[in-house]
C-alpha positions in Angstrom: 69.6 -40.0 -23.7 66.7 -41.1 -21.6 66.0 -44.5 -20.3 62.8 -44.8 -22.3 62.3 -47.9 -24.5 61.5 -47.5 -28.2 57.8 -48.7 -27.7 57.4 -46.2 -24.9 58.8 -43.4 -27.1 56.5 -44.5 -29.9 53.5 -44.4 -27.7 54.3 -41.0 -26.2 55.0 -39.6 -29.7 51.6 -40.9 -30.9 49.9 -39.2 -28.0 51.7 -35.9 -28.6 50.8 -36.0 -32.3 47.1 -36.7 -31.5 47.1 -33.9 -29.0 48.7 -31.6 -31.5 46.1 -32.4 -34.2 43.3 -31.9 -31.7 44.6 -28.5 -30.6 45.3 -27.4 -34.1 41.7 -28.2 -35.0 40.4 -26.3 -31.9 42.6 -23.3 -32.5 41.7 -23.2 -36.1 42.5 -20.3 -38.4 43.5 -16.8 -37.2 39.9 -15.7 -38.0 38.6 -18.0 -35.3 40.9 -16.8 -32.6 38.4 -14.2 -31.3 40.7 -11.3 -32.2 38.1 -9.6 -34.4 36.4 -6.4 -33.4 33.4 -6.1 -31.2 31.4 -4.9 -34.1 32.4 -8.0 -36.2 31.8 -10.4 -33.4 28.3 -9.1 -32.4 27.1 -8.2 -35.9 25.9 -4.9 -34.6 26.6 -1.7 -36.6 26.6 0.4 -33.4 26.7 -0.3 -29.7 24.9 2.9 -28.9 21.5 1.3 -28.6 22.7 -1.6 -26.4 22.5 -1.7 -22.7 26.0 -1.4 -21.1 25.4 -4.8 -19.4 24.9 -6.4 -22.8 28.2 -5.0 -23.9 29.9 -6.1 -20.7 28.6 -9.6 -21.2 29.9 -9.7 -24.8 33.3 -8.3 -23.6 33.5 -11.0 -20.9 32.7 -13.7 -23.4 35.4 -12.5 -25.7 37.9 -12.2 -22.9 37.2 -15.8 -21.8 37.5 -17.1 -25.4 40.8 -15.3 -25.8 42.1 -16.8 -22.6 41.1 -20.3 -23.7 42.7 -19.7 -27.1 46.0 -18.5 -25.4 46.0 -21.5 -23.1 45.6 -23.9 -26.1 48.3 -22.1 -28.0 50.7 -22.5 -25.0 49.9 -26.2 -24.8 50.5 -26.5 -28.6 53.9 -24.8 -28.1 54.8 -27.3 -25.3 53.9 -30.2 -27.6 56.0 -28.8 -30.4 58.9 -28.4 -28.0 58.5 -32.0 -26.8 58.4 -33.3 -30.4 61.5 -31.3 -31.3 63.2 -32.8 -28.2 62.3 -36.2 -29.5 63.9 -35.5 -32.8 67.0 -34.2 -31.1 67.1 -37.3 -28.8 66.8 -35.2 -25.6 63.1 -36.1 -24.8 62.6 -37.7 -21.4 65.4 -35.8 -19.7 64.9 -32.7 -17.5 65.8 -29.4 -19.3 67.2 -28.1 -16.0 69.1 -30.9 -14.3 69.5 -33.4 -17.2 68.2 -36.4 -15.1 65.7 -38.8 -16.6 62.0 -38.0 -16.3 60.1 -41.1 -15.1 57.9 -42.8 -17.7 54.9 -42.4 -15.4 55.3 -38.6 -15.4 55.7 -38.6 -19.2 52.7 -40.8 -19.5 50.6 -38.3 -17.4 52.1 -35.2 -19.1 53.7 -36.2 -22.4 54.6 -32.5 -23.2 56.6 -31.9 -20.0 60.3 -31.1 -20.2 60.9 -30.9 -16.4 61.3 -33.6 -13.8 59.0 -33.3 -10.8 61.6 -31.5 -8.7 61.9 -28.7 -11.2 58.3 -28.6 -12.4 57.1 -26.3 -9.6 59.8 -23.7 -10.4 58.5 -23.4 -14.0 54.8 -23.5 -13.3 52.9 -20.5 -14.6 49.9 -21.3 -12.4 51.7 -20.2 -9.3 52.7 -16.8 -10.6 51.0 -13.7 -9.3 49.7 -10.8 -11.4 52.3 -8.2 -12.2 50.0 -5.5 -10.7 50.7 -6.9 -7.2 54.3 -5.7 -7.5 53.2 -2.0 -7.8 50.2 -2.0 -5.5 50.6 -0.2 -2.2 48.9 -1.4 1.0 46.0 0.7 2.4 47.0 3.4 4.9 47.2 2.3 8.5 43.9 2.8 10.3 41.8 2.4 7.2 38.3 1.5 8.2 38.8 2.4 11.8 35.9 4.9 11.9 33.5 2.4 10.4 34.5 -0.1 13.1 34.2 2.4 15.9 30.7 3.5 14.8 29.4 0.0 14.1 26.1 -0.8 15.7 25.1 2.9 16.4 22.3 2.9 13.8 20.8 -0.2 12.3 18.0 -0.8 9.9 15.7 -2.2 12.6 15.1 1.2 14.1 15.0 3.2 10.9 11.2 3.8 10.9 11.2 5.0 14.5 14.0 7.4 13.7 12.2 9.0 10.8 8.5 8.8 11.7 8.7 12.0 13.7 9.5 13.9 10.5 6.3 12.7 8.8 5.7 10.9 5.6 5.7 11.8 1.9 1.9 11.4 1.8 0.2 14.8 1.3 -2.7 15.8 3.5 -5.1 15.5 0.6 -4.2 11.9 0.1 -4.3 11.0 3.9 -7.1 8.8 5.0 -10.0 10.8 6.4 -12.0 9.8 9.5 -15.1 7.8 8.7 -13.5 6.0 5.7 -12.5 2.3 5.5 -8.8 3.3 5.1 -8.7 5.4 8.3 -7.1 3.7 11.3 -7.2 5.3 14.7 
């Protein structure tokens, strides 16, 4: 049992219930979760006449909405876990070491089940993408030729390099001597 007083427990329970109601309202019904098809979400019968960038924008918006929905669902799960721990009488104690979680920490994060020492080991923000476990580093010497040839040709001397080959202007379109466009 934690060292929290009954008024402190009541206050934290009220905050958890308020947060739960707010999240349930934000998450809404399964139809509002953003998991409908692209056709349903855009109202278009076909994507064939749309520019690919428009589809990419729509896909980005949907991905962002799904990520926000997932984050809210995770927070709702944490709140449900904290409320369940209140009912069991284990709220306010660390799920790893069993020590009391300070009231100040619970006041800042009422849904936490870890003391400050064990919070970092269970933080999902610090985890790296699973793809990094299977990625291979670039071969040694990658980009060496680009570095070796750097500075040999720059855009400043581009016209001088190609002017000897002529221009795309045909002789018929070239300015004729005696006209205003002709420069000697």
